C-alpha positions in Angstrom: -20.0 42.8 -13.5 -23.1 41.4 -12.0 -23.2 41.5 -8.3 -23.5 37.8 -7.8 -23.8 35.5 -10.7 -23.4 32.0 -9.3 -25.4 30.2 -6.6 -24.9 31.9 -3.3 -25.4 31.2 0.4 -28.9 30.0 0.4 -30.7 28.9 3.5 -32.0 25.4 4.1 -34.7 26.1 1.6 -32.4 24.8 -1.1 -32.2 21.1 -0.3 -31.9 20.1 -3.9 -28.5 21.7 -4.1 -27.1 20.0 -1.1 -25.1 16.9 -1.9 -24.7 15.4 1.5 -22.9 12.1 1.7 -22.1 9.9 4.6 -18.6 11.3 5.1 -16.9 11.5 8.5 -18.1 14.0 11.1 -16.1 17.2 11.1 -15.5 19.4 14.1 -15.5 18.8 17.8 -18.6 17.3 19.3 -19.0 18.0 23.0 -21.9 16.3 24.8 -25.4 17.3 23.9 -26.8 20.3 25.8 -30.4 20.7 27.0 -33.0 20.3 24.3 -30.6 18.9 21.8 -31.6 15.7 20.0 -29.5 12.7 20.9 -27.0 12.5 18.2 -24.9 9.3 18.1 -21.5 9.1 16.6 -22.9 7.3 13.6 -24.8 10.4 12.4 -22.7 12.0 9.7 -22.8 15.8 9.0 -20.9 18.1 6.6 -20.6 20.9 9.1 -20.1 20.9 12.9 -22.7 19.2 14.9 -24.8 21.4 17.2 -23.8 20.7 20.8 -25.8 23.4 22.6 -28.0 26.4 22.0 -26.9 29.9 22.7 -28.3 31.5 25.9 -26.9 35.1 26.1 -29.0 38.2 25.5 -32.6 39.1 26.2 -35.1 36.4 25.3 -38.0 37.4 23.1 -40.4 35.8 20.6 -40.7 36.9 16.9 -42.8 35.8 14.0 -41.1 34.3 11.0 -42.3 33.6 7.5 -42.7 29.8 8.0 -45.6 27.5 8.5 -45.4 24.0 9.9 -46.3 21.1 7.5 -47.0 17.5 8.3 -44.8 14.7 6.9 -46.3 12.1 4.4 -47.0 8.7 5.9 -47.1 6.5 2.7 -44.3 5.6 0.3 -43.3 8.0 -2.5 -42.1 6.7 -5.8 -39.3 8.6 -7.6 -39.2 8.5 -11.4 -36.6 9.9 -13.9 -38.3 11.8 -16.6 -36.2 12.3 -19.8 -36.8 13.0 -23.4 -34.2 10.7 -25.1 -34.4 12.1 -28.6 -34.4 15.8 -27.8 -31.9 18.4 -26.7 -32.5 19.9 -23.3 -36.0 21.6 -23.5 -37.1 24.6 -21.5 -38.7 23.7 -18.1 -41.9 25.5 -19.3 -42.2 23.2 -22.3 -41.3 20.1 -20.2 -44.0 20.9 -17.8 -46.6 21.4 -20.6 -45.7 17.9 -22.0 -46.0 16.1 -18.7 -49.4 17.8 -18.0 -50.6 16.7 -21.5 -49.3 13.2 -20.8 -51.1 12.8 -17.5 -54.3 14.8 -18.0 -55.1 14.3 -21.7 -53.3 11.2 -23.1 -53.2 8.7 -20.2 -55.4 9.7 -17.3 -56.1 6.0 -16.7 -52.4 5.4 -15.8 -51.7 8.7 -14.0 -54.6 8.7 -11.5 -53.7 9.9 -9.0 -51.4 12.3 -10.9 -47.7 12.5 -10.2 -45.8 15.8 -9.6 -43.0 17.0 -11.8 -40.2 19.6 -11.3 -39.9 20.7 -15.0 -36.6 19.0 -15.4 -35.8 15.4 -14.5 -37.7 14.4 -11.3 -41.2 13.0 -11.1 -42.8 11.8 -7.9 -46.0 9.7 -7.3 -47.8 8.1 -4.4 -48.7 5.3 -6.8 -46.3 2.9 -8.4 -47.1 3.2 -12.1 -47.9 -0.1 -13.9 -44.9 -0.1 -16.2 -43.2 -3.3 -17.4 -39.8 -3.4 -15.7 -40.7 0.0 -14.1 -40.0 1.9 -17.3 -42.1 3.1 -20.3 -41.7 5.6 -23.2 -44.6 7.7 -24.3 -45.1 9.8 -27.5 -46.6 13.2 -26.6 -47.5 16.1 -28.7 -48.7 19.5 -27.6 -51.4 19.7 -30.2 -54.9 18.2 -29.6 -55.7 15.7 -32.4 -59.4 16.7 -32.1 -58.8 20.4 -32.7 -57.5 21.4 -36.1 -55.7 24.6 -35.1 -54.6 23.7 -31.6 -51.2 25.0 -30.4 -48.3 22.8 -31.2 -49.4 21.7 -34.7 -46.7 21.9 -37.3 -46.9 23.7 -40.6 -49.5 22.8 -43.2 -48.7 19.4 -44.8 -46.9 18.0 -41.7 -48.2 16.2 -38.7 -47.8 17.5 -35.1 -44.3 17.4 -33.6 -43.9 14.3 -31.4 -41.9 14.3 -28.2 -40.7 11.1 -26.6 -40.8 11.0 -22.8 -39.3 8.1 -20.9 -40.3 7.5 -17.3 -38.1 5.1 -15.2 -38.5 4.4 -11.5 -35.3 5.0 -9.7 -36.2 5.0 -6.0 -38.8 4.4 -3.4 -38.9 6.9 -0.6 -40.0 5.9 2.9 -40.9 9.1 4.7 -39.8 7.5 7.9 -36.2 8.5 7.1 -37.4 12.1 7.1 -38.9 11.7 10.6 -35.7 10.2 11.9 -33.6 13.0 10.3 -35.8 15.7 11.9 -35.4 14.0 15.3 -31.6 14.0 14.9 -31.2 10.2 14.5 -30.6 10.0 10.7 -27.8 11.5 8.6 -28.7 14.0 5.8 -28.0 11.4 3.1 -29.5 11.0 -0.4 -32.7 9.4 0.9 -33.4 12.4 3.1 -32.4 14.8 0.3 -34.7 13.1 -2.2 -37.6 13.1 0.2 -37.3 16.9 0.8 -37.0 17.5 -2.9 -40.2 15.5 -3.4 -42.1 17.7 -1.0 -40.9 20.8 -2.7 -42.0 19.5 -6.1 -45.5 18.7 -4.5 -46.0 22.3 -3.3 -44.7 23.9 -6.5 -46.4 21.8 -9.2 -49.7 23.6 -9.4 -48.3 27.2 -9.3 -45.6 26.4 -11.9 -48.2 24.8 -14.1 -50.3 28.0 -14.1 -47.9 30.9 -13.7 -44.5 32.0 -15.0 -41.8 30.6 -12.7 -38.1 30.5 -12.0 -36.3 28.0 -9.7 -38.3 28.6 -6.5 -40.7 31.5 -7.2 -43.7 32.0 -9.4 -45.2 35.3 -10.5 -48.7 36.6 -11.0 -50.0 39.7 -12.7 -52.3 40.7 -9.9 -49.8 43.3 -8.6 -47.5 44.9 -11.2 -45.6 48.0 -12.1 -44.5 49.3 -15.6 -41.0 50.6 -15.2 -40.4 51.5 -18.8 -37.7 50.2 -21.1 -40.0 47.4 -22.2 -40.2 46.0 -18.7 -42.9 45.3 -16.2 -42.5 44.1 -12.6 -44.8 41.4 -11.3 -45.2 40.4 -7.6 -44.0 36.9 -7.1 -44.2 34.3 -4.3 -41.3 32.1 -3.1 -42.0 28.8 -1.4 -39.7 26.1 -0.1 -40.2 23.1 2.2 -37.3 22.9 4.6 -36.3 20.7 7.6 -36.0 22.1 11.1 -35.5 20.6 14.6 -38.3 18.1 15.0 -40.6 19.4 12.2 -40.9 20.3 8.6 -41.6 23.9 7.6 -42.7 25.7 4.5 -40.9 29.1 4.0 -43.2 31.6 2.1 -41.9 35.0 1.0 -42.7 37.6 -1.6 -40.3 38.2 -4.5 -40.1 40.3 -7.7 -40.1 39.2 -11.3 -38.9 41.4 -14.1 -41.1 40.6 -17.1 -41.0 41.6 -20.7 -44.0 43.9 -21.5 -46.6 42.1 -23.6 -47.8 43.6 -26.8 -46.1 44.7 -30.1 -42.4 44.0 -30.2 -41.9 47.3 -32.0 -43.2 49.2 -29.0 -40.9 47.4 -26.6 -37.9 48.1 -28.8 -38.7 51.8 -29.0 -39.2 51.9 -25.2 -35.8 50.2 -24.7 -34.1 53.1 -26.4 -36.4 55.7 -24.8 -36.0 58.0 -27.8 -39.6 58.8 -28.7 -41.9 56.9 -31.0 -40.2 57.1 -34.3 -39.7 53.5 -35.6 -36.9 54.6 -38.0 -34.5 54.8 -35.0 -34.4 51.0 -35.5 -33.3 51.4 -39.1 -29.5 50.7 -39.7 -29.7 52.7 -42.9 -30.8 55.7 -41.0 -28.1 55.8 -38.4 -28.7 53.0 -35.8 -25.2 52.3 -34.4 -24.0 48.7 -34.5 -23.3 48.8 -30.7 -26.9 49.9 -30.0 -28.2 47.1 -32.3 -26.2 44.5 -30.4 -27.4 46.0 -27.1 -31.0 45.6 -28.2 -30.3 42.1 -29.5 -29.0 41.0 -26.1 -32.1 42.4 -24.5 -34.7 40.6 -26.7 -32.9 37.4 -27.5 -34.9 34.5 -26.0 -38.2 36.3 -26.1 -41.2 34.3 -27.4 -43.3 36.2 -30.0 -46.4 35.5 -32.0 -46.3 36.6 -35.7 -49.3 38.0 -37.5 -48.6 38.8 -41.1 -52.2 39.4 -42.0 -52.8 41.5 -38.8 -56.2 40.0 -38.3 -57.8 36.7 -37.4 -56.1 33.3 -37.3 -55.3 33.1 -41.0 -51.7 34.5 -40.8 -51.0 33.7 -37.2 -48.5 31.0 -36.4 -49.8 28.3 -34.1 -47.0 28.4 -31.6 -44.8 31.3 -30.3 -41.4 31.6 -31.9 -38.2 32.3 -30.0 -36.2 35.4 -31.0 -32.5 34.4 -31.6 -31.0 37.6 -32.9 -31.6 40.7 -34.9 -30.8 41.2 -38.6 -27.9 43.5 -39.4 -30.0 45.4 -42.0 -33.6 46.5 -42.5 -36.3 44.4 -44.2 -35.9 46.4 -47.5 -32.2 45.6 -47.6 -32.2 41.9 -46.7 -32.4 39.7 -49.8 -32.8 35.9 -50.0 -32.9 33.4 -52.8 -36.3 31.8 -53.6 -36.7 28.1 -54.3 -38.0 28.8 -57.8 -35.0 31.1 -58.5 -34.4 34.8 -58.3 -34.0 37.0 -55.2 -36.4 39.0 -53.2 -36.1 41.3 -50.1 -37.9 40.4 -46.9 -40.1 43.5 -47.3 -41.1 42.4 -50.9 -41.8 38.9 -49.7 -44.3 39.9 -47.0 -45.9 42.5 -49.3 -46.5 39.8 -52.0 -47.3 36.9 -49.8 -49.8 38.6 -47.6 -50.8 41.5 -49.8 -49.7 43.9 -47.2 -46.7 46.3 -47.6 -44.7 46.9 -44.5 -45.3 50.2 -42.7 -41.7 50.5 -41.7 -39.6 48.5 -44.3 -36.3 50.1 -43.3 -36.3 48.8 -39.7 -34.8 45.5 -38.4 -36.1 42.0 -38.6 -35.8 39.3 -35.9 -34.4 35.9 -36.7 -36.4 33.2 -35.0 -35.4 29.6 -34.0 -35.9 28.1 -37.4 -33.8 30.8 -39.1 -36.8 32.7 -40.6 -36.6 36.5 -40.7 -39.7 38.3 -39.6 -40.1 42.1 -39.5 -40.3 43.5 -36.0 -43.6 45.2 -36.8 -45.3 41.8 -37.3 -44.2 40.4 -33.9 -46.2 40.5 -30.7 -44.6 39.6 -27.3 -46.4 36.8 -25.5 -47.4 37.8 -22.0 -45.9 36.4 -18.8 -42.2 36.1 -19.9 -39.5 36.5 -17.2 -36.5 38.6 -18.3 -33.7 36.4 -17.1 -30.9 38.9 -17.8 -29.3 41.5 -15.6 -31.7 44.4 -14.8 -30.4 47.6 -16.6 -28.6 49.7 -14.0 -31.0 52.7 -14.6 -33.9 50.4 -13.6 -32.4 49.2 -10.3 -34.1 52.0 -8.3 -37.5 51.1 -9.7 -37.0 47.4 -8.8 -36.0 48.2 -5.3 -38.9 50.5 -4.7 -41.3 47.8 -5.9 -39.6 45.1 -3.9 -39.3 47.1 -0.7 -42.1 46.6 1.9 -42.2 47.5 5.5 -42.2 44.5 7.9 -45.9 44.6 8.7 -46.9 45.0 5.0 -44.5 42.2 4.0 -46.0 39.9 6.6 -49.5 40.6 5.4 -48.4 39.9 1.8 -46.9 36.6 3.0 -50.1 35.6 4.7 -51.9 36.4 1.4 -49.2 34.6 -0.6 -50.0 31.3 1.2 -53.5 31.5 -0.4 -51.9 32.0 -3.8 -49.1 29.5 -3.6 -51.3 26.7 -2.1 -54.7 27.5 -3.7 -57.7 25.4 -3.1 -57.4 23.6 -6.5 -54.1 22.3 -5.4 -55.5 20.9 -2.1 -56.2 17.4 -3.6 -52.7 17.2 -5.0 -51.1 18.2 -1.8 -53.4 16.0 0.4 -52.7 12.9 -1.7 -49.1 13.2 -0.7 -50.1 13.6 2.9 -48.8 17.2 3.1 -50.9 19.4 5.3 -50.0 23.1 6.0 -50.8 24.2 9.5 -51.8 27.7 8.7 -54.7 28.3 11.0 -52.5 29.8 13.7 -50.8 32.1 11.2 -47.0 32.4 10.7 -44.7 30.5 13.1 -43.7 32.2 16.3 -40.1 31.3 17.3 -37.8 31.9 20.2 -35.1 34.6 19.7 -32.7 36.6 21.7 -31.4 40.1 21.4 -27.6 40.2 22.0 -25.9 43.0 23.8 -23.9 45.2 21.5 -20.1 45.5 22.0 -18.7 48.6 23.6 -16.6 50.6 21.1 -13.5 52.5 22.0 -12.4 55.8 20.4 -9.3 57.9 20.9 -8.0 58.9 24.3 -8.6 62.6 23.5 -12.3 62.0 23.1 -14.7 63.6 25.6 -16.6 60.3 25.4 -13.9 57.6 24.7 -16.4 54.6 24.8 -19.9 54.2 23.4 -22.5 51.4 23.4 -24.5 51.4 20.1 -28.3 51.5 20.3 -30.4 49.8 17.6 -27.2 49.3 15.5 -26.2 53.0 15.4 -24.1 55.6 17.2 -22.6 59.0 16.5 -19.1 60.5 16.7 -20.0 63.7 18.4 -17.1 64.7 20.7 -15.1 61.6 19.7 -11.6 61.4 18.1 -10.5 58.4 16.0 -8.8 55.6 17.9 -5.7 56.1 15.8 -5.9 59.3 13.6 -3.9 59.5 10.4 -1.8 62.4 9.0 -2.3 64.2 5.7 1.1 65.5 4.9 0.1 67.1 1.6 -2.9 66.8 -0.7 -4.3 68.0 -4.0 -7.8 68.5 -5.3 -8.6 67.7 -8.9 -12.1 68.8 -10.1 -13.7 67.0 -13.1 -17.0 69.0 -13.0 -17.3 72.0 -15.3 -16.0 75.2 -13.6 -19.3 77.1 -14.2 -21.0 74.3 -12.2 -18.4 73.8 -9.5 -16.8 77.2 -9.1 -13.8 78.4 -7.1 -15.9 79.3 -4.1 -17.4 75.8 -4.1 -13.9 74.3 -4.0 -13.0 76.6 -1.1 -16.1 75.6 0.8 -15.4 72.0 0.2 -11.8 72.3 1.5 -12.9 74.3 4.5 -15.6 71.6 5.3 -13.0 68.8 5.0 -10.5 70.6 7.2 -13.1 71.2 9.9 -14.2 67.6 9.8 -10.6 66.4 10.0 -10.0 68.5 13.1 -13.1 67.2 14.8 -12.1 63.6 14.5 -8.4 64.1 15.1 -6.9 63.7 11.6 -3.7 65.8 11.4 -3.6 68.0 8.3 -0.2 69.6 7.8 -1.2 71.2 4.5 -4.1 73.6 5.0 -4.0 75.0 1.4 -4.1 72.2 -1.1 -3.6 73.0 -4.8 -6.8 72.8 -6.9 -6.9 71.8 -10.6 -9.9 71.8 -13.0 -9.5 69.1 -15.7 -11.5 68.0 -18.7 -12.9 64.5 -18.2 -12.2 63.6 -21.8 -8.4 63.7 -21.2 -6.2 61.1 -19.8 -7.0 60.8 -16.1 -3.6 59.4 -15.1 -1.8 62.4 -16.7 -4.0 64.8 -14.9 -3.3 63.2 -11.5 0.4 62.9 -12.2 0.6 66.5 -13.2 -1.1 67.6 -10.0 1.3 65.5 -7.9 4.4 66.9 -9.6 3.0 70.5 -9.1 2.5 69.8 -5.4 6.1 68.5 -5.1 7.5 71.5 -7.0 5.7 74.0 -4.8 5.7 72.3 -1.4 8.7 69.9 -1.7 6.7 66.8 -1.0 4.4 64.6 -3.1 0.8 64.3 -1.9 -0.3 61.3 0.1 -3.9 62.0 -0.7 -5.7 63.0 -3.9 -9.3 64.3 -3.6 -11.2 64.2 -6.9 -14.5 66.0 -7.4 -16.7 64.1 -10.0 -19.8 64.9 -11.9 -22.8 62.6 -12.1 -22.5 59.4 -14.2 -18.7 59.4 -13.9 -18.0 55.7 -13.5 -15.1 55.7 -16.1 -13.4 58.6 -14.3 -13.8 56.9 -11.0 -12.3 53.6 -12.3 -9.3 55.4 -13.8 -8.7 57.3 -10.6 -8.7 54.2 -8.5 -6.4 52.4 -11.0 -4.0 55.3 -10.7 -4.0 55.3 -6.9 -4.4 51.6 -6.0 -2.4 50.0 -8.8 -0.1 52.5 -10.5 1.3 54.8 -7.8 0.1 53.7 -4.3 -1.3 57.1 -3.4 -4.6 57.2 -1.5 -7.5 58.7 -3.5 -10.9 60.0 -2.3 -13.7 60.7 -4.8 -16.5 63.1 -4.0 -19.6 64.0 -6.0 -19.9 67.6 -6.9 -23.6 67.8 -6.1 -23.0 66.5 -2.6 -20.1 68.9 -2.0 -22.1 72.0 -3.0 -23.6 73.3 0.3 -22.8 70.0 2.0 -23.5 69.7 5.7 -20.8 68.8 8.2 -22.1 65.3 8.5 -21.2 64.6 4.9 -17.6 65.5 5.5 -17.5 63.5 8.7 -18.5 60.4 6.8 -15.8 61.2 4.2 -13.2 61.3 7.0 -14.2 57.8 8.1 -12.9 56.6 4.7 -9.9 58.9 4.5 -8.5 57.9 7.9 -8.3 54.2 7.2 -7.0 54.7 3.7 -4.0 56.6 5.2 -3.3 53.9 7.8 -5.5 55.1 10.7 -7.9 53.1 12.8 -11.4 54.6 13.4 -12.6 52.5 16.4 -12.0 49.2 18.0 -14.2 46.9 20.1 -13.5 47.0 23.8 -11.5 44.0 24.9 -14.1 42.9 27.5 -16.9 42.8 24.9 -15.2 40.2 22.6 -12.8 38.2 24.6 -12.4 35.7 21.8 -10.9 38.4 19.6 -8.8 40.1 22.1 -7.4 37.3 24.3 -3.7 38.2 24.5 -2.8 34.5 24.8 -4.6 33.5 21.6 -3.7 36.1 18.9 -6.5 35.9 16.3 -6.7 36.5 12.5 -10.2 37.0 11.2 -10.4 36.4 7.4 -13.2 37.2 5.0 -13.3 35.6 1.6 -15.6 36.1 -1.4 -16.0 35.4 -5.1 -17.9 37.5 -7.6 -19.0 36.2 -11.0 -19.9 37.9 -14.3 -23.5 38.6 -15.3 -25.5 35.8 -16.9 -24.9 35.7 -20.6 -21.6 37.5 -20.2 -19.2 35.0 -21.8 -15.5 35.5 -21.8 -15.6 37.5 -18.5 -13.6 36.3 -15.5 -14.6 35.7 -11.9 -12.8 37.7 -9.2 -11.7 36.4 -5.7 -10.7 38.3 -2.6 -9.3 37.6 0.8 -9.4 40.3 3.6 -7.8 39.9 7.0 -6.9 41.9 10.1 -3.2 42.6 10.9 -3.8 44.2 14.3 -4.6 42.8 17.7 -7.9 44.6 17.8 -9.3 43.2 14.6 -10.0 46.7 13.2 -7.2 47.2 10.7 -7.6 45.1 7.6 -5.6 44.4 4.4 -6.8 42.8 1.2 -5.7 40.7 -1.8 -7.6 40.2 -5.0 -7.2 37.7 -7.8 -8.7 36.7 -11.2 -9.8 33.2 -12.0 -11.8 31.0 -14.4 -15.3 32.3 -15.1 -18.1 31.2 -12.7 -15.8 29.0 -10.6 -16.9 29.4 -6.9 -13.9 27.7 -5.1 -10.9 30.0 -4.7 -7.8 28.8 -6.6 -5.2 31.1 -5.1 -6.3 30.9 -1.5 -3.1 29.4 -0.3 -1.0 32.2 -1.7 -3.4 34.9 -0.4 -3.6 33.3 3.1 0.2 33.0 3.3 0.4 36.8 2.5 -2.1 37.6 5.2 -0.4 35.5 7.9 3.0 37.1 6.9 1.6 40.6 7.2 -0.1 39.9 10.5 3.1 38.5 12.0 5.1 41.5 10.8 2.6 44.1 12.0 2.4 42.5 15.5 6.2 42.2 15.7 7.3 45.5 14.2 4.4 47.9 14.9 2.7 46.6 18.0 5.9 45.1 19.4 4.2 42.0 20.7 6.3 39.2 22.1 4.1 36.5 20.5 3.4 37.7 17.0 2.3 34.3 15.5 -1.5 33.7 15.3 -3.0 31.0 17.5 -6.5 31.2 15.9 -7.8 31.8 12.5 -11.5 32.5 12.1 -12.4 32.2 8.3 -15.7 33.7 7.2 -16.6 32.6 3.7 -19.3 34.5 1.9 -21.9 33.3 -0.5 -21.4 29.6 -1.2 -24.5 27.4 -1.5 -25.2 24.5 0.7 -24.2 22.1 -2.0 -20.7 23.6 -2.0 -20.1 23.3 1.8 -18.2 20.1 1.3 -16.1 21.7 -1.4 -15.1 24.5 1.0 -13.8 21.8 3.4 -12.1 19.8 0.7 -10.7 22.6 -1.5 -10.3 25.8 0.6 -9.6 24.6 4.1 -6.6 22.5 3.1 -5.2 25.6 1.3 -5.4 27.6 4.6 -3.6 24.8 6.4 -0.9 24.7 3.7 -0.4 28.5 4.1 0.0 28.0 7.9 2.5 25.2 7.3 4.4 27.4 4.9 4.6 30.2 7.5 5.5 27.6 10.2 2.5 28.4 12.4 -0.1 26.1 13.8 -3.3 28.0 14.6 -6.6 26.4 15.4 -9.0 27.1 12.5 -12.8 27.8 12.5 -14.6 28.0 9.1 -18.0 29.8 9.0 -20.1 30.4 5.9 -22.2 33.6 5.9 -25.1 33.7 3.5 -27.7 36.3 2.7 -29.3 34.7 -0.4 -32.2 33.2 1.4 -35.9 34.1 2.1 -36.0 33.8 5.9 -37.4 37.0 7.6 -38.3 37.9 11.2 -41.0 40.2 12.4 -41.5 41.7 15.9 -44.5 40.4 17.8 -44.9 43.5 19.8 -44.4 47.2 18.8 -42.0 47.8 21.8 -39.7 45.1 20.4 -39.3 46.8 17.0 -36.8 49.6 16.1 -38.0 52.8 14.4 -38.2 51.1 11.0 -40.6 48.4 12.4 -37.9 45.7 12.1 -36.5 43.4 14.8 -33.7 45.2 16.7 -30.0 44.8 15.8 -28.6 41.8 17.6 -31.7 39.5 17.1 -30.4 36.0 16.9 -32.3 32.7 16.3 -30.6 29.3 16.7 -33.7 27.3 17.5 -37.0 26.2 15.9 -36.2 26.9 12.3 -32.5 25.8 12.1 -30.9 22.6 10.9 -31.8 19.5 12.8 -28.2 18.4 13.3 -25.7 21.1 12.4 -24.5 24.3 14.0 -26.2 27.2 12.3 -28.0 30.4 13.3 -29.6 33.5 11.9 -28.3 36.9 13.1 -29.9 40.3 12.3 -27.0 42.5 13.2 -28.0 45.8 11.7 -30.7 48.3 12.3 -33.5 48.6 9.7 -33.7 51.5 7.3 -36.0 50.7 4.4 -38.2 47.7 4.0 -37.8 44.4 5.8 -34.3 43.6 7.1 -32.7 40.3 6.0 -30.8 38.4 8.6 -27.5 36.7 7.8 -27.4 32.9 8.0 -24.2 31.5 9.6 -23.2 27.8 9.1 -20.2 26.6 11.1 -18.4 24.0 8.9 -15.3 23.4 10.9 -14.1 24.3 14.4 -10.8 23.4 15.9 -11.2 26.2 18.4 -14.2 24.5 20.0 -16.1 27.8 20.3 -19.4 27.8 22.1 -22.7 28.9 20.3 -22.7 32.1 22.4 -19.0 32.7 21.6 -19.5 32.5 17.8 -22.7 34.5 17.8 -21.2 37.3 20.0 -18.0 37.3 17.9 -20.0 37.6 14.6 -22.1 40.4 16.1 -19.1 42.3 17.3 -17.4 42.1 13.9 -20.5 43.8 12.4 -19.6 46.9 14.3 -16.0 47.5 13.1 -16.9 48.4 9.5 -14.9 51.6 9.0 -17.1 53.4 6.5 -20.1 54.0 8.8 -21.2 54.6 12.4 -23.8 51.8 12.0 -23.5 48.1 12.4 -23.7 46.2 9.1 -25.5 43.1 8.0 -22.4 40.8 7.8 -19.1 40.8 9.6 -16.8 43.6 8.4 -14.1 41.4 6.9 -16.7 39.6 4.7 -18.2 43.0 3.8 -14.8 44.2 2.8 -14.1 41.1 0.7 -17.3 41.8 -1.2 -16.2 45.4 -1.9 -12.7 44.3 -3.0 -14.3 41.8 -5.5 -16.6 44.4 -6.9 -13.7 46.8 -7.4 -11.5 44.3 -9.2 -12.2 46.1 -12.5 -10.0 48.9 -11.1 -7.0 46.6 -11.6 -7.3 46.9 -15.4 -5.5 49.8 -17.2 -8.3 52.1 -18.5 -6.2 52.6 -21.7 -6.3 48.9 -22.5 -10.0 49.1 -23.7 -11.0 45.9 -21.9 -14.8 45.9 -21.6 -16.1 44.3 -18.4 -19.7 45.1 -19.0 -22.3 42.7 -20.2 -22.6 44.6 -23.4 -19.0 43.8 -24.3 -19.4 40.1 -23.9 -17.6 37.8 -26.3 -19.4 35.1 -28.4 -18.9 31.5 -27.4 -16.2 30.8 -29.9 -13.9 33.5 -28.5 -14.9 33.3 -24.8 -11.9 31.3 -23.6 -9.5 33.4 -25.6 -11.0 36.6 -24.2 -10.8 35.1 -20.7 -7.1 34.7 -21.0 -6.8 38.3 -22.1 -8.5 39.4 -18.9 -6.3 37.1 -16.8 -3.1 38.4 -18.4 -4.0 42.1 -18.1 -5.0 42.0 -14.4 -2.6 44.2 -12.5 -1.6 43.5 -8.9 -2.1 46.0 -6.1 0.6 48.6 -5.6 3.0 47.6 -2.8 2.1 50.7 -0.8 -1.6 49.7 -0.8 -0.9 46.3 0.5 -0.7 47.8 4.0 -3.7 50.0 3.8 -7.5 49.8 3.7 -7.6 51.3 0.2 -11.0 49.6 -0.4 -12.8 51.7 2.2 
């Protein structure tokens, strides 16, 4: 599965995705606090209106990657740009056509020039002189004055003609934008269109001159060859966004994965990384069909130039051709019927037509857009092409290394990026729209605060029972778990070869684990677990079942923990082990890597114990009640829920999306349970939320009643954190998911007050310390840095919180949007609550970047593949994708084969 396929929780830099209407205001609206724009009841919002700013914590100032921009004063005219007789064309081609129309064909009409987004929207400061405000133009890419200009069709035909229809659809008065920024105008379609127009203005020139995706463009001035036919290019993200009282432009660096330019043959050989012998691409010489399909998926969509004569322009096509697929046989085995009769192989055709025998006639051909077959050796990849597929897993490390920059270096690149993204030749274009970037003072300085971390409580037997984290980290020296678990019996199953992980290695590993368990308070009743070495080629479930039976025979009890030692690259074994434990038997499993176990330090086993304890029902640490009164108020029992959806990779048809819901069952919001479901591919809203929420409420009530013996087991509050929805889907969350939570409450006969908060990390907002003493050791802002002024939404309650300490590169804060709030929580309350929840993530002694229940929901989704029987041969990888014709049929197969969690695991943090 891809991590995240659909649109995620973007910041306010994605106005074009936000479909705000004029619906009723949602949430409580106390009177405005100091510095808050005067918002009348007539101002409609999707989320909760901001009523006050937060004030807790230590006030500081930080730099952010924003610059202020002025608002246009004159009218802006909005045109629909469509090509009525064509299918949807690539944005790159659309852009080229509009440029030709304005600059070459009709400069007398398009002066000053309009700006275009590559799709449907065109904006101009001038109303074009069209009859009835609409006109259709014929545009060709070829220059009629140049015989061999790009875009001319084959000999004997004229150039291809594209029809472009421009129709005025709206007039935008920038005054509505001014009112919106002041808080006296709803975020309606007029505001939305005005912000979209400004974004198109700043992106027009870069996207005209460089490869681009939705909001970034890429230049070759900084690049890195990572092998496999791929090169990384440095890119620049830019987005115009509203803030309180002003418009800002958000500038950031990004990374583009590009196809390497040059001979297609070389790229194909690099892809397989098996030397320079072209015959590895010959089906007749042993190229497996699976490998051919893998290569086909990699190069499909690539634009190539073909050069049959290998010199000059004589044999070169005038426009690049798009690779559709690979042939199933080599050029010397592919035959076709000629018009004059008779058959000929592709190799023979090119040898006769161009008087040049192929050097490698046995290797594959590419099929291009018009169905023609061209030998790979005659194709050259056009430079500057973005690889829009999932990055191969083995290249992820290279991408991260290239993308990672320390905060000071990133800020310097962003300063430089402003000169690239808004170059001097674009100045006239930007100024004609009245858009001026105020960059003389450098990046924007904004007000921030550093929140105090929560106090964490450990077990009563600890020498130091409480601790206050520093810079998002703490250690467990001299501390016992708040609620240690018990290992009644356990077995060790080793899947590494015995000559690499010997008997003494197993003994050292067991001793290390026992020592770590004793240090944190885990009770181990069985000090001598049985150890088995197994062959990874066998049936994993049989191995584990056999180990469990042996334990029962010898010790009279089945194990409640299975520890498995795995070799490198053992994903299939891991999945099978988790399926056996989480789905089939309900026995806790813990996988370890053999390399890490060999001569492991005690810190490694201490970290393993963090996972084992919660998998067996223990609790590692809880926040002190005085630190987070919202969570621990005995009169208002609170359920905190985290929900997420994960989508298949792009181009993976017939693969499902997975949903998850995680919630606490205890009064200290430290013990969580999870539910996971499967649903229609790439659907973001959760279909089964009512059922999942009902289950969570039921489990919460039972735990408080039967385990904690509370007199008031029913929840009075629900805090629902939703991960990863884009701003355009906020209203859907309120219309589709919130009612399901309310129905679950009604079904359980409870009536809690509900707060809905969206957490997003798919944005480009970054913060940088202004002074060295305000940075942590990594050079980042300190954990707990919160910003709810200056760069936030003009009307709605949102804030940025950097809750974790930095490790590598520049930390990304989480963006919180409060969509609904029956609980009438204050800004300080929600911010402190969210920060505290980032400290109860059981798997580490560091605070994390998003609240623990949301983090858990993300993990549960990514492990959904463990719910499939390994023996069912269902391929969830991109390489196993179905074709379009069988996609829906395949999706049903995945839905029907999805196994629910074992009943025993429904009470435990199996996902830790």
